MIDOSE-1310 file (N, C-alpha, C; in nm, 2 decimals, decimal comma, always signed):
residues 259
inqt	+0,08/-0,12/+0,00/+0,00/+0,00/+0,00/+0,09/+0,12/+0,00; +0,19/+0,13/+0,09/+0,27/+0,25/+0,10/+0,34/+0,28/-0,03; +0,39/+0,17/-0,10/+0,46/+0,19/-0,23/+0,37/+0,25/-0,33; +0,25/+0,20/-0,34/+0,15/+0,26/-0,43/+0,12/+0,40/-0,40
aeqf	+0,10/+0,43/-0,27/+0,06/+0,56/-0,24/+0,16/+0,67/-0,26; +0,29/+0,63/-0,27/+0,40/+0,73/-0,29/+0,44/+0,74/-0,43; +0,38/+0,66/-0,52/+0,41/+0,68/-0,66/+0,34/+0,81/-0,72; +0,39/+0,86/-0,83/+0,34/+0,98/-0,89/+0,19/+0,97/-0,91
ygll	+0,15/+0,85/-0,97/+0,01/+0,83/-1,01/-0,07/+0,78/-0,89; -0,01/+0,78/-0,77/-0,09/+0,74/-0,65/-0,18/+0,86/-0,61; -0,16/+0,98/-0,67/-0,24/+1,09/-0,64/-0,31/+1,14/-0,76; -0,44/+1,14/-0,76/-0,51/+1,18/-0,88/-0,57/+1,32/-0,86
cvel	-0,52/+1,42/-0,94/-0,57/+1,56/-0,93/-0,66/+1,59/-1,05; -0,78/+1,63/-1,02/-0,87/+1,66/-1,13/-0,95/+1,79/-1,10; -0,99/+1,85/-1,21/-1,08/+1,97/-1,19/-1,22/+1,93/-1,17; -1,29/+2,00/-1,07/-1,43/+1,97/-1,05/-1,51/+2,08/-1,12
pvpd	-1,62/+2,05/-1,18/-1,69/+2,15/-1,25/-1,76/+2,25/-1,16; -1,75/+2,38/-1,19/-1,80/+2,48/-1,10/-1,89/+2,57/-1,18; -2,02/+2,57/-1,16/-2,11/+2,67/-1,23/-2,08/+2,81/-1,20; -2,12/+2,90/-1,29/-2,09/+3,04/-1,26/-2,17/+3,09/-1,14
gvsv	-2,10/+3,18/-1,06/-2,16/+3,24/-0,94/-2,15/+3,15/-0,82; -2,07/+3,04/-0,82/-2,06/+2,96/-0,70/-1,96/+3,02/-0,61; -1,99/+3,02/-0,48/-1,91/+3,08/-0,37/-1,83/+2,97/-0,30; -1,73/+3,01/-0,22/-1,66/+2,92/-0,13/-1,75/+2,85/-0,04
tdvt	-1,85/+2,92/+0,01/-1,95/+2,85/+0,10/-2,03/+2,74/+0,03; -2,06/+2,76/-0,10/-2,13/+2,66/-0,18/-2,04/+2,53/-0,19; -1,91/+2,56/-0,22/-1,82/+2,44/-0,23/-1,80/+2,37/-0,10; -1,79/+2,45/+0,01/-1,78/+2,39/+0,15/-1,90/+2,30/+0,18
etia	-2,02/+2,35/+0,16/-2,14/+2,27/+0,19/-2,15/+2,15/+0,10; -2,11/+2,16/-0,02/-2,12/+2,04/-0,11/-2,02/+1,94/-0,07; -1,90/+1,98/-0,04/-1,79/+1,88/+0,00/-1,83/+1,81/+0,13; -1,90/+1,88/+0,22/-1,94/+1,81/+0,34/-2,04/+1,70/+0,31
vlva	-2,13/+1,72/+0,22/-2,23/+1,62/+0,18/-2,16/+1,50/+0,11; -2,07/+1,53/+0,02/-2,00/+1,43/-0,05/-1,92/+1,34/+0,04; -1,85/+1,40/+0,14/-1,77/+1,32/+0,23/-1,86/+1,23/+0,32; -1,98/+1,29/+0,36/-2,07/+1,21/+0,44/-2,13/+1,09/+0,35
rhes	-2,15/+1,12/+0,23/-2,21/+1,01/+0,14/-2,12/+0,90/+0,11; -1,99/+0,93/+0,09/-1,90/+0,83/+0,04/-1,79/+0,80/+0,14; -1,79/+0,68/+0,19/-1,69/+0,64/+0,29/-1,55/+0,64/+0,24; -1,53/+0,62/+0,11/-1,39/+0,62/+0,05/-1,32/+0,75/+0,07
lrte	-1,40/+0,86/+0,07/-1,35/+1,00/+0,09/-1,30/+1,02/+0,23; -1,34/+0,94/+0,32/-1,29/+0,96/+0,46/-1,23/+0,83/+0,51; -1,16/+0,76/+0,42/-1,09/+0,64/+0,46/-0,94/+0,66/+0,47; -0,88/+0,62/+0,57/-0,74/+0,63/+0,59/-0,67/+0,50/+0,58
fprg	-0,54/+0,50/+0,53/-0,46/+0,38/+0,52/-0,34/+0,40/+0,61; -0,35/+0,35/+0,73/-0,23/+0,37/+0,83/-0,10/+0,31/+0,77; +0,00/+0,39/+0,77/+0,13/+0,35/+0,72/+0,18/+0,23/+0,80; +0,22/+0,12/+0,72/+0,28/+0,00/+0,78/+0,17/-0,09/+0,83
eprq	+0,04/-0,06/+0,82/-0,06/-0,15/+0,87/-0,14/-0,21/+0,75; -0,17/-0,33/+0,74/-0,25/-0,39/+0,63/-0,40/-0,38/+0,66; -0,44/-0,25/+0,68/-0,58/-0,23/+0,70/-0,62/-0,09/+0,66; -0,75/-0,06/+0,66/-0,80/+0,07/+0,63/-0,90/+0,11/+0,74
rvaa	-0,90/+0,24/+0,76/-0,98/+0,30/+0,87/-1,08/+0,40/+0,82; -1,21/+0,39/+0,84/-1,31/+0,48/+0,80/-1,34/+0,58/+0,91; -1,32/+0,70/+0,89/-1,34/+0,80/+1,00/-1,49/+0,83/+1,01; -1,54/+0,84/+1,13/-1,68/+0,88/+1,16/-1,70/+1,03/+1,15
sgti	-1,59/+1,10/+1,18/-1,59/+1,25/+1,17/-1,45/+1,30/+1,14; -1,44/+1,43/+1,11/-1,31/+1,48/+1,08/-1,31/+1,61/+1,01; -1,20/+1,65/+0,96/-1,18/+1,78/+0,89/-1,12/+1,76/+0,75; -1,18/+1,82/+0,65/-1,12/+1,82/+0,51/-1,06/+1,96/+0,49
vldv	-0,94/+1,96/+0,44/-0,87/+2,09/+0,42/-0,91/+2,15/+0,29; -0,95/+2,27/+0,29/-0,99/+2,35/+0,17/-0,89/+2,46/+0,16; -0,81/+2,46/+0,06/-0,71/+2,57/+0,03/-0,78/+2,67/-0,06; -0,78/+2,80/-0,02/-0,84/+2,90/-0,09/-0,73/+2,99/-0,14
cslg	-0,71/+3,00/-0,27/-0,61/+3,08/-0,34/-0,68/+3,20/-0,41; -0,64/+3,32/-0,36/-0,70/+3,44/-0,42/-0,63/+3,48/-0,55; -0,70/+3,52/-0,65/-0,65/+3,56/-0,78/-0,62/+3,71/-0,77; -0,66/+3,78/-0,67/-0,64/+3,92/-0,66/-0,72/+4,00/-0,75
dgqw	-0,68/+4,12/-0,78/-0,76/+4,21/-0,87/-0,76/+4,16/-1,01; -0,86/+4,20/-1,09/-0,87/+4,16/-1,23/-1,00/+4,11/-1,26; -1,03/+4,11/-1,39/-1,15/+4,06/-1,44/-1,14/+3,91/-1,48; -1,17/+3,83/-1,38/-1,16/+3,68/-1,40/-1,30/+3,62/-1,42
gpgd	-1,31/+3,54/-1,53/-1,44/+3,49/-1,57/-1,42/+3,34/-1,62; -1,53/+3,29/-1,67/-1,54/+3,15/-1,72/-1,43/+3,12/-1,82; -1,39/+3,22/-1,90/-1,29/+3,20/-2,00/-1,15/+3,17/-1,95; -1,13/+3,21/-1,82/-1,00/+3,19/-1,76/-1,00/+3,05/-1,68
rdav	-1,11/+2,98/-1,68/-1,12/+2,87/-1,59/-1,01/+2,76/-1,62; -1,00/+2,72/-1,75/-0,90/+2,62/-1,78/-0,76/+2,65/-1,74; -0,72/+2,78/-1,77/-0,58/+2,82/-1,74/-0,56/+2,82/-1,59; -0,66/+2,87/-1,51/-0,65/+2,88/-1,37/-0,65/+2,74/-1,31
agvl	-0,73/+2,65/-1,36/-0,74/+2,51/-1,31/-0,61/+2,44/-1,33; -0,54/+2,47/-1,45/-0,42/+2,40/-1,48/-0,31/+2,44/-1,37; -0,30/+2,57/-1,35/-0,21/+2,62/-1,25/-0,24/+2,57/-1,11; -0,37/+2,56/-1,08/-0,41/+2,52/-0,95/-0,38/+2,37/-0,93
trwl	-0,39/+2,29/-1,04/-0,36/+2,15/-1,03/-0,21/+2,13/-1,00; -0,13/+2,20/-1,07/+0,02/+2,18/-1,05/+0,06/+2,23/-0,91; -0,01/+2,33/-0,86/+0,02/+2,38/-0,73/-0,02/+2,28/-0,62; -0,14/+2,22/-0,64/-0,19/+2,12/-0,55/-0,10/+2,00/-0,54
rtsl	-0,06/+1,95/-0,66/+0,02/+1,83/-0,66/+0,15/+1,86/-0,59; +0,21/+1,97/-0,62/+0,34/+2,01/-0,56/+0,33/+2,03/-0,41; +0,22/+2,10/-0,37/+0,21/+2,13/-0,22/+0,18/+2,00/-0,14; +0,12/+1,90/-0,20/+0,09/+1,78/-0,13/+0,21/+1,70/-0,10
grar	+0,31/+1,71/-0,20/+0,43/+1,64/-0,18/+0,41/+1,49/-0,16; +0,47/+1,43/-0,06/+0,45/+1,29/-0,03/+0,35/+1,26/+0,08; +0,27/+1,37/+0,11/+0,17/+1,35/+0,22/+0,06/+1,25/+0,18; +0,01/+1,26/+0,05/-0,09/+1,17/+0,00/-0,21/+1,15/+0,08
ptfr	-0,28/+1,26/+0,11/-0,41/+1,25/+0,18/-0,51/+1,18/+0,10; -0,61/+1,13/+0,17/-0,72/+1,06/+0,09/-0,79/+1,16/+0,00; -0,81/+1,28/+0,05/-0,89/+1,38/-0,02/-0,84/+1,52/+0,02; -0,82/+1,61/-0,08/-0,77/+1,74/-0,06/-0,84/+1,83/-0,16
lava	-0,87/+1,95/-0,13/-0,94/+2,04/-0,22/-0,88/+2,18/-0,22; -0,88/+2,24/-0,34/-0,83/+2,38/-0,35/-0,92/+2,45/-0,45; -0,94/+2,58/-0,42/-1,02/+2,67/-0,51/-0,94/+2,79/-0,53; -0,97/+2,85/-0,65/-0,92/+2,99/-0,68/-1,03/+3,08/-0,68
taag	-1,02/+3,19/-0,61/-1,13/+3,29/-0,60/-1,10/+3,42/-0,66; -1,20/+3,50/-0,69/-1,19/+3,64/-0,74/-1,30/+3,71/-0,69; -1,28/+3,84/-0,66/-1,39/+3,93/-0,61/-1,46/+3,87/-0,49; -1,38/+3,84/-0,39/-1,43/+3,79/-0,27/-1,44/+3,64/-0,26
ervv	-1,56/+3,59/-0,25/-1,57/+3,44/-0,24/-1,61/+3,37/-0,37; -1,62/+3,45/-0,48/-1,66/+3,38/-0,61/-1,55/+3,29/-0,66; -1,59/+3,16/-0,68/-1,49/+3,06/-0,72/-1,48/+3,06/-0,87; -1,35/+3,07/-0,92/-1,32/+3,07/-1,06/-1,29/+2,92/-1,10
acva	-1,22/+2,85/-1,02/-1,18/+2,71/-1,05/-1,17/+2,63/-0,93; -1,19/+2,50/-0,94/-1,18/+2,41/-0,82/-1,11/+2,28/-0,86; -1,02/+2,24/-0,78/-0,94/+2,12/-0,81/-0,93/+2,03/-0,69; -0,95/+1,90/-0,71/-0,94/+1,81/-0,60/-0,83/+1,71/-0,62
gfsh	-0,77/+1,67/-0,51/-0,66/+1,56/-0,51/-0,71/+1,44/-0,43; -0,71/+1,33/-0,50/-0,76/+1,20/-0,44/-0,65/+1,10/-0,43; -0,64/+1,02/-0,32/-0,56/+0,91/-0,32/-0,61/+0,80/-0,41; -0,53/+0,74/-0,49/-0,57/+0,64/-0,58/-0,61/+0,51/-0,50
lavd	-0,57/+0,50/-0,38/-0,61/+0,39/-0,29/-0,76/+0,40/-0,25; -0,81/+0,53/-0,26/-0,95/+0,55/-0,22/-1,05/+0,56/-0,33; -1,00/+0,61/-0,45/-1,09/+0,62/-0,56/-1,02/+0,58/-0,69; -1,09/+0,55/-0,79/-1,04/+0,53/-0,93/-1,10/+0,63/-1,02
hgai	-1,07/+0,63/-1,15/-1,13/+0,73/-1,24/-1,28/+0,72/-1,25; -1,33/+0,60/-1,24/-1,48/+0,58/-1,24/-1,54/+0,65/-1,12; -1,49/+0,63/-1,01/-1,54/+0,69/-0,88/-1,53/+0,84/-0,89; -1,42/+0,89/-0,95/-1,41/+1,04/-0,97/-1,52/+1,10/-1,05
evvr	-1,56/+1,03/-1,15/-1,67/+1,08/-1,24/-1,80/+1,09/-1,16; -1,82/+0,99/-1,06/-1,94/+1,00/-0,97/-1,93/+1,13/-0,89; -1,81/+1,15/-0,83/-1,79/+1,27/-0,75/-1,81/+1,40/-0,83; -1,75/+1,40/-0,95/-1,77/+1,52/-1,04/-1,91/+1,55/-1,07
hefa	-1,99/+1,45/-1,10/-2,13/+1,46/-1,13/-2,21/+1,52/-1,01; -2,19/+1,46/-0,90/-2,26/+1,50/-0,78/-2,22/+1,64/-0,73; -2,09/+1,67/-0,75/-2,04/+1,80/-0,71/-2,10/+1,91/-0,80; -2,11/+1,89/-0,93/-2,17/+1,98/-1,02/-2,32/+2,00/-0,99
emtg	-2,39/+1,89/-0,95/-2,53/+1,90/-0,92/-2,56/+1,99/-0,80; -2,48/+1,96/-0,69/-2,50/+2,02/-0,56/-2,45/+2,17/-0,55; -2,34/+2,20/-0,62/-2,30/+2,34/-0,62/-2,39/+2,42/-0,70; -2,46/+2,37/-0,80/-2,56/+2,45/-0,88/-2,69/+2,46/-0,81
dpal	-2,73/+2,37/-0,72/-2,86/+2,37/-0,66/-2,85/+2,33/-0,51; -2,86/+2,43/-0,42/-2,85/+2,41/-0,27/-2,95/+2,31/-0,22; -3,07/+2,30/-0,29/-3,17/+2,20/-0,24/-3,12/+2,06/-0,25; -3,02/+2,03/-0,33/-2,98/+1,89/-0,35/-2,87/+1,85/-0,25
rqvg	-2,83/+1,95/-0,16/-2,72/+1,92/-0,07/-2,77/+1,84/+0,05; -2,82/+1,72/+0,02/-2,87/+1,63/+0,13/-2,79/+1,50/+0,11; -2,75/+1,43/+0,22/-2,68/+1,31/+0,22/-2,76/+1,20/+0,15; -2,89/+1,19/+0,19/-2,98/+1,10/+0,13/-2,96/+0,95/+0,18
eprh	-3,01/+0,86/+0,10/-3,01/+0,72/+0,14/-2,86/+0,67/+0,13; -2,82/+0,57/+0,21/-2,69/+0,52/+0,21/-2,65/+0,46/+0,08; -2,53/+0,49/+0,03/-2,47/+0,44/-0,09/-2,41/+0,30/-0,07; -2,38/+0,23/-0,18/-2,30/+0,11/-0,17/-2,16/+0,15/-0,14
qpld	-2,11/+0,11/-0,02/-1,98/+0,16/+0,02/-1,87/+0,05/+0,00; -1,74/+0,09/+0,01/-1,63/-0,01/-0,01/-1,64/-0,13/+0,09; -1,68/-0,10/+0,22/-1,69/-0,21/+0,32/-1,81/-0,30/+0,28; -1,92/-0,24/+0,22/-2,03/-0,32/+0,18/-1,98/-0,42/+0,07
qaaa	-1,90/-0,37/-0,02/-1,84/-0,45/-0,13/-1,75/-0,56/-0,08; -1,67/-0,52/+0,02/-1,58/-0,62/+0,08/-1,66/-0,74/+0,15; -1,77/-0,70/+0,22/-1,85/-0,80/+0,28/-1,92/-0,89/+0,17; -1,97/-0,83/+0,06/-2,03/-0,90/-0,04/-1,94/-1,00/-0,11
eatp	-1,81/-0,96/-0,13/-1,71/-1,04/-0,19/-1,67/-1,16/-0,10; -1,70/-1,15/+0,03/-1,66/-1,26/+0,12/-1,76/-1,37/+0,13; -1,88/-1,35/+0,06/-1,98/-1,45/+0,07/-1,94/-1,57/-0,02; -1,99/-1,69/+0,01/-1,96/-1,81/-0,07/-1,99/-1,79/-0,22
eqqr	-2,11/-1,72/-0,25/-2,14/-1,70/-0,39/-2,04/-1,62/-0,46; -2,00/-1,51/-0,40/-1,90/-1,42/-0,47/-1,77/-1,49/-0,47; -1,73/-1,57/-0,38/-1,60/-1,64/-0,38/-1,60/-1,74/-0,50; -1,71/-1,81/-0,52/-1,72/-1,90/-0,63/-1,71/-1,82/-0,76
rsaa	-1,77/-1,71/-0,77/-1,76/-1,62/-0,89/-1,62/-1,58/-0,91; -1,55/-1,54/-0,81/-1,41/-1,49/-0,82/-1,32/-1,60/-0,87; -1,35/-1,72/-0,81/-1,27/-1,84/-0,85/-1,29/-1,87/-1,00; -1,41/-1,86/-1,05/-1,45/-1,89/-1,19/-1,38/-1,79/-1,28
alhh	-1,38/-1,66/-1,23/-1,32/-1,55/-1,31/-1,17/-1,57/-1,32; -1,11/-1,62/-1,21/-0,96/-1,64/-1,21/-0,93/-1,76/-1,30; -1,01/-1,86/-1,30/-0,99/-1,98/-1,39/-1,00/-1,93/-1,53; -1,10/-1,85/-1,56/-1,12/-1,80/-1,70/-1,00/-1,72/-1,74
mrer	-0,95/-1,64/-1,65/-0,84/-1,55/-1,69/-0,71/-1,63/-1,72; -0,69/-1,73/-1,64/-0,57/-1,82/-1,66/-0,58/-1,89/-1,79; -0,70/-1,95/-1,82/-0,71/-2,02/-1,95/-0,69/-1,93/-2,07; -0,75/-1,81/-2,06/-0,74/-1,72/-2,17/-0,59/-1,67/-2,19
skhm	-0,52/-1,66/-2,08/-0,39/-1,61/-2,08/-0,30/-1,70/-2,16; -0,33/-1,83/-2,16/-0,25/-1,93/-2,23/-0,25/-1,91/-2,38; -0,36/-1,84/-2,43/-0,37/-1,82/-2,57/-0,33/-1,68/-2,61; -0,27/-1,61/-2,52/-0,23/-1,47/-2,55/-0,09/-1,48/-2,63
ppcv	-0,09/-1,43/-2,75/+0,04/-1,44/-2,82/+0,15/-1,36/-2,76; +0,27/-1,41/-2,76/+0,39/-1,33/-2,71/+0,41/-1,20/-2,78; +0,36/-1,19/-2,90/+0,39/-1,07/-2,98/+0,32/-0,94/-2,92; +0,23/-0,97/-2,83/+0,16/-0,85/-2,77/+0,25/-0,77/-2,68
ypls	+0,35/-0,84/-2,62/+0,45/-0,77/-2,54/+0,59/-0,79/-2,59; +0,62/-0,73/-2,71/+0,76/-0,76/-2,77/+0,86/-0,67/-2,70; +0,98/-0,72/-2,70/+1,09/-0,65/-2,64/+1,18/-0,59/-2,75; +1,22/-0,47/-2,73/+1,30/-0,40/-2,83/+1,44/-0,46/-2,83
adrt	+1,49/-0,48/-2,96/+1,63/-0,54/-2,97/+1,74/-0,44/-2,94; +1,70/-0,31/-2,95/+1,81/-0,21/-2,93/+1,80/-0,14/-2,79; +1,72/-0,20/-2,70/+1,71/-0,14/-2,57/+1,77/-0,24/-2,46; +1,84/-0,19/-2,37/+1,91/-0,28/-2,27/+1,84/-0,28/-2,14
dges	+1,73/-0,19/-2,13/+1,66/-0,18/-2,00/+1,55/-0,28/-1,99; +1,52/-0,36/-2,09/+1,42/-0,46/-2,08/+1,28/-0,41/-2,10; +1,26/-0,28/-2,12/+1,13/-0,22/-2,13/+1,06/-0,26/-2,27; +0,93/-0,27/-2,27/+0,86/-0,31/-2,39/+0,86/-0,19/-2,49
vave	+0,84/-0,22/-2,61/+0,83/-0,12/-2,71/+0,70/-0,04/-2,69; +0,70/+0,09/-2,70/+0,58/+0,17/-2,69/+0,55/+0,24/-2,82; +0,42/+0,22/-2,86/+0,38/+0,28/-2,99/+0,25/+0,35/-2,97; +0,21/+0,44/-3,06/+0,09/+0,51/-3,06/+0,01/+0,49/-3,19
lssv	-0,12/+0,47/-3,17/-0,21/+0,45/-3,29/-0,30/+0,57/-3,29; -0,31/+0,64/-3,41/-0,40/+0,75/-3,42/-0,49/+0,74/-3,54; -0,62/+0,77/-3,52/-0,71/+0,76/-3,63/-0,83/+0,86/-3,60; -0,84/+0,96/-3,68/-0,95/+1,06/-3,67/-1,08/+0,99/-3,70
aaam	-1,08/+0,91/-3,80/-1,21/+0,84/-3,84/-1,26/+0,75/-3,73; -1,16/+0,68/-3,67/-1,20/+0,59/-3,56/-1,25/+0,67/-3,44; -1,19/+0,78/-3,41/-1,23/+0,86/-3,30/-1,38/+0,91/-3,32; -1,41/+0,95/-3,44/-1,54/+1,00/-3,48/-1,64/+0,89/-3,47
avrr	-1,60/+0,76/-3,49/-1,69/+0,65/-3,50/-1,72/+0,59/-3,36; -1,64/+0,62/-3,26/-1,65/+0,55/-3,13/-1,79/+0,58/-3,07; -1,83/+0,70/-3,07/-1,96/+0,74/-3,01/-2,08/+0,66/-3,07; -2,07/+0,65/-3,21/-2,18/+0,58/-3,28/-2,18/+0,43/-3,25
vaar	-2,06/+0,38/-3,24/-2,05/+0,23/-3,21/-2,10/+0,21/-3,07; -2,06/+0,30/-2,98/-2,10/+0,28/-2,84/-2,26/+0,28/-2,83; -2,32/+0,38/-2,90/-2,47/+0,38/-2,90/-2,53/+0,26/-2,96; -2,47/+0,20/-3,06/-2,53/+0,09/-3,13/-2,51/-0,04/-3,05
trcs	-2,39/-0,06/-2,98/-2,36/-0,18/-2,91/-2,38/-0,18/-2,76; -2,39/-0,06/-2,71/-2,40/-0,04/-2,56/-2,28/-0,08/-2,49; -2,17/-0,08/-2,56/-2,04/-0,10/-2,49/-1,97/+0,03/-2,45; -1,88/+0,02/-2,36/-1,81/+0,14/-2,32/-1,71/+0,18/-2,43
rsai	-1,68/+0,31/-2,43/-1,59/+0,36/-2,54/-1,45/+0,30/-2,52; -1,41/+0,28/-2,40/-1,27/+0,22/-2,38/-1,27/+0,08/-2,43; -1,38/+0,00/-2,41/-1,38/-0,14/-2,47/-1,38/-0,14/-2,62; -1,45/-0,04/-2,68/-1,45/-0,03/-2,83/-1,31/+0,00/-2,88
vlaa	-1,24/+0,10/-2,81/-1,10/+0,13/-2,86/-1,01/+0,01/-2,84; -1,03/-0,06/-2,73/-0,95/-0,18/-2,71/-0,97/-0,29/-2,82; -1,10/-0,30/-2,85/-1,13/-0,40/-2,96/-1,07/-0,36/-3,09; -1,07/-0,23/-3,12/-1,01/-0,18/-3,24/-0,86/-0,20/-3,24
vcav	-0,79/-0,18/-3,13/-0,65/-0,21/-3,12/-0,62/-0,35/-3,14; -0,70/-0,44/-3,08/-0,69/-0,59/-3,10/-0,70/-0,62/-3,25; -0,80/-0,56/-3,32/-0,82/-0,59/-3,46/-0,70/-0,55/-3,54; -0,64/-0,43/-3,51/-0,52/-0,39/-3,58/-0,40/-0,49/-3,55
laqr	-0,38/-0,53/-3,43/-0,28/-0,62/-3,39/-0,29/-0,75/-3,46; -0,42/-0,80/-3,47/-0,45/-0,93/-3,53/-0,41/-0,92/-3,68; -0,45/-0,81/-3,74/-0,41/-0,80/-3,89/-0,26/-0,79/-3,91; -0,20/-0,72/-3,82/-0,05/-0,70/-3,84/+0,03/-0,83/-3,81
tgrt	-0,02/-0,91/-3,72/+0,05/-1,03/-3,68/+0,00/-1,15/-3,76; -0,11/-1,14/-3,83/-0,16/-1,25/-3,91/-0,23/-1,35/-3,83; -0,29/-1,31/-3,72/-0,36/-1,41/-3,63/-0,51/-1,38/-3,65; -0,59/-1,50/-3,66/-0,73/-1,48/-3,68/-0,80/-1,46/-3,55
eltf	-0,73/-1,49/-3,44/-0,79/-1,46/-3,30/-0,67/-1,40/-3,22; -0,70/-1,30/-3,15/-0,60/-1,23/-3,06/-0,66/-1,21/-2,93; -0,61/-1,27/-2,83/-0,66/-1,26/-2,69/-0,58/-1,15/-2,62; -0,65/-1,06/-2,56/-0,59/-0,95/-2,49/-0,66/-0,93/-2,35
pmls	-0,61/-1,02/-2,25/-0,68/-1,02/-2,12/-0,67/-0,88/-2,05; -0,78/-0,84/-1,99/-0,78/-0,72/-1,91/-0,85/-0,75/-1,77; -0,79/-0,70/-1,67/-0,85/-0,72/-1,53/-0,96/-0,61/-1,51; -1,08/-0,65/-1,48/-1,19/-0,56/-1,46/-1,23/-0,55/-1,32
snrf	-1,19/-0,65/-1,24/-1,23/-0,66/-1,10/-1,38/-0,64/-1,08; -1,43/-0,55/-0,99/-1,57/-0,54/-0,97/-1,63/-0,42/-1,04; -1,57/-0,36/-1,14/-1,61/-0,24/-1,19/-1,74/-0,24/-1,28; -1,78/-0,36/-1,31/-1,90/-0,37/-1,40/-2,03/-0,41/-1,33
erq	-2,03/-0,41/-1,20/-2,15/-0,43/-1,13/-2,23/-0,30/-1,12; -2,36/-0,31/-1,11/-2,44/-0,19/-1,11/-2,41/-0,09/-1,00; -2,39/-0,15/-0,88/-2,37/-0,06/-0,77/-2,24/+0,02/-0,77
């Protein structure tokens, strides 16, 4: 856990959408509701201990950075958010808190941009999208700032995965993964002949036409865009390697369940 938390990508910094006219008070009230709703935002990982601790109460740090005088508006949001993201990542250093928030303000309490830092041990990119959506809803409408019914929490998921039914499901998934891995061609991970560090060859594929088609394919097949892109990459690799079938195993864990 500690090694993961101290890596560069152990800290996920993202901009949170802020409607026009939002104040620091609006952000503070919204964050209080989000933290109460989602246990992962108040989960700690004690250093050197193989466990996690969910806080019943506590304090979330909100850094307020004043932009000073000037006409700051929506057109400046991207640039301000970029600077705020770099500042937040640098200021956090190796602390790696579960959740940290920073806003840039102008003309008093008016928020121009808002950036959050999350520990990757607490959230993934899918969870961040949930936070972004709920943050935008509640900052724009004070009436929605209610904790509401309990959500499906990480500890709920852990309890569910410990049941005999889920353990059988996990065992079946592992067996499937092992069997499919036997058919994965070695050419998927080639080694460069002119590199001595043992790193795999890195390449990029770019297609404007494919990018334009992804949304339409997703609507027709009801598959995620990332799955469609992966399928396209596999098709290209199969054609280039002369294989009629190309297995490209991916670990999905519990990300495809409705809750």
